[in-house]
Structure formats: structure tokens, C-alpha cells
C-alpha positions, 0 to 999 in steps of 0.5 A: 448699095446706095442708101436709096436702094437700101431704103427701097429694098427694105420697103419692098421686103416689108411689103412682101412679108407683112402679116394679114391685117385681119383685125380690119375685117368683121369677125364671124365667130364659129359655134362650138369653140370651147371656152373656160370659166373666164370666157376665153378660148380653151386652147388645151381642150380636146381636139375635135373629131371628124365623122370618121373618128379621126382628129379634125385638122380643119381650121385657120392656123397661124405659126406660134412665133416661138423660138428655141435655142439650137439643141434645146428641143424637148425630149423626143421631139425634133428641133423647131424650124423657122421660115428664115432657117429650116435648120435653126434648131440644129447646133451644126445647121442642116447637113448640107452637101458642100455645093449646097453650103456654097450656094447658101452663102451666095444667097445671103441677103435673100435678094432672089428669094422667090417669096420676096418676088411674089413667086411660090414659096418653098416647102420649108417656108409655107408652114412658117409664113407669118400669114395664116393658112386654112386646113379643110379636111374632107373625106377623101382629100385635105386642102391647105389654102395659104393666104400668102401668095394665094397658094393651094395644096391638095393632099389625097387621102383616098388610098392612091399611091405616090407617083414615081419620082420624076413623073411629070405632075401638074402641081408646083408644090409636088404631089401629096398623098396622106394616110392616117397612122392612129391620130397622126396624118402622114403626108408624103410628097414628091415631084416638087418643081423648082422656082427659078429657071428649072436648075436642079438646085434652084429651089429655096427651102427657107428664106435663107436659101437652103436649096432643094432639088428634083430629088426632094421627097418630103414627109409631114406628120400632122398631129392636132395636140389639142383644140388649139395646137397643131404640130407638124414634123417635117422630114426632108430627104434630098440626097442631091443637096443633103448628106442625110435626111433630117426632121424639123418641127413646126408649131401652129396655133388655131385662130378661133376669134372668127377671123377669116382668110383674105385675098393676097394679090402680089403676082401682078405689078410686082416692082421689087426688081425695079425698085432695087435697080436690078431691072 
């Protein structure tokens, strides 16, 4: 790789992963944000409740950027995942099947990461993206709007069943249905679409290139710990790519200063391939 190519590649990747510049925009604080005696937001105040009594997950959330050493997860909790490596918290890494291990090695460098090419993120990336996402909890569905790549997920909570695996669905990020188990929203998703060429192992779970296939079934457990903190346990069950199911943890923190989501326009005029000399 020439120095010029390397410089252009670094610039393109920086543009693709730059966080939202929300500080440039006027703030519109929302009423009812709990504060302490010092006037600062009290992140440990009790979580809000929806009219039906369930915890209200609504709000704009950011990843915490906290890291853990492999094998150091708190007792009773799965290891912490990162956008770059879904299995970062495991001492031995994710339980790849041999072909998946080989593919991850080939993907080293992330040049073909769909997210870096302004294509949809993988199901392990969108929870840990450095840009915000907004959860909108409604009576019969919950929406998650991701600023990065302008992504929308719909989680149906009206009692419908998950479709059979392999049934054609119009959702790139799979079909999601949710149910409440106490104060935890349990979301099951299947029928994910790949992101490049439609090959069985073409999906990217993380920026490292951990694959997923058309057999992927994902279970998420959303728990609003308190006003300011959201924990999501994500179970990956993909027998075509992994020797066994595995669960990781995602941590997010509320954005309570009145910042709002902004547009993310990247899909048109994407010059990454030209700038790296591959087109």
C-alpha cells in the first residue's frame, strides 16, 4: 500500500466513523429530567415508567466507551462487547467454526466492512456505534432510530409470533418481535439479510469481520437499570458460523442535555473505493 493510499484510507475511515457533532446545534432540554442537589443530571435516579407500568426505554442513548479485560465481566453478567470485536470480553474469543476463523483472518484491516462503505451495519455493530440512537417506545411497537447510516428497526410488541426462519421478509436487519418478562424487554430476531453479494457467510457482526449467516437468530434483553443506564444482553445463535450460542453485554448511557438526532447522509457520493484505488 502506498503512503498516499494509506493516507486516503485513514481519512476515509475517519469520516466513516466520526461521532455526531451534536454540540454544534442548539440544545432543547426535555422536562422531567432528574437532577441532584448540584443541578446535574442524576443518572442513578429511578427509571421512568410507561403508562402500562413497564420501564420506558425511550430516549437518546450513547455507548459508554467502557472497556473490560477479557474474562473480567462482573459476576452474573456476560462479557462486554465492542463495535470492533463482539467477542472482546472472552479470553478465547468467539466460538468460531474453522471456516469463520479463516474468514476473519482474511478480513483483517476491515477494508470491506460494509459500514465503512456506507452500507447497513451488522447486528453486532449498531448497538456499539459511537453515534447515538433513539428508542421510541409505543404501545404496540418499539422503534430504534440509529443516527449512523440512518437505520431504523421496528420491534413489534403486539403479541405476534416470529416468522419461520427462511421466510422472505422486507427487513434488512431481520424481523423482530418483543415481549416483557418483568422489567426486561426480550426481543427475538431472525431472517437477517447479508450485506455483500448474498453469500451465506457475508454478514459482518462486528468491524473485525466476525461473520453471520442466514441461520442467525438473535435474542436481546433490554434492561433500563436506572434513569441513565441501559444494559442489553445480546445472544448470538448461528450454528453455521459458531460452535455454540454465546451472549455478550452492551452498555449505553442516556443523552439528557437536550441534544437531538441529526441526519447522517453517506449513501450517495461515497468515494471510499475510488480513494483506496479499488475501483
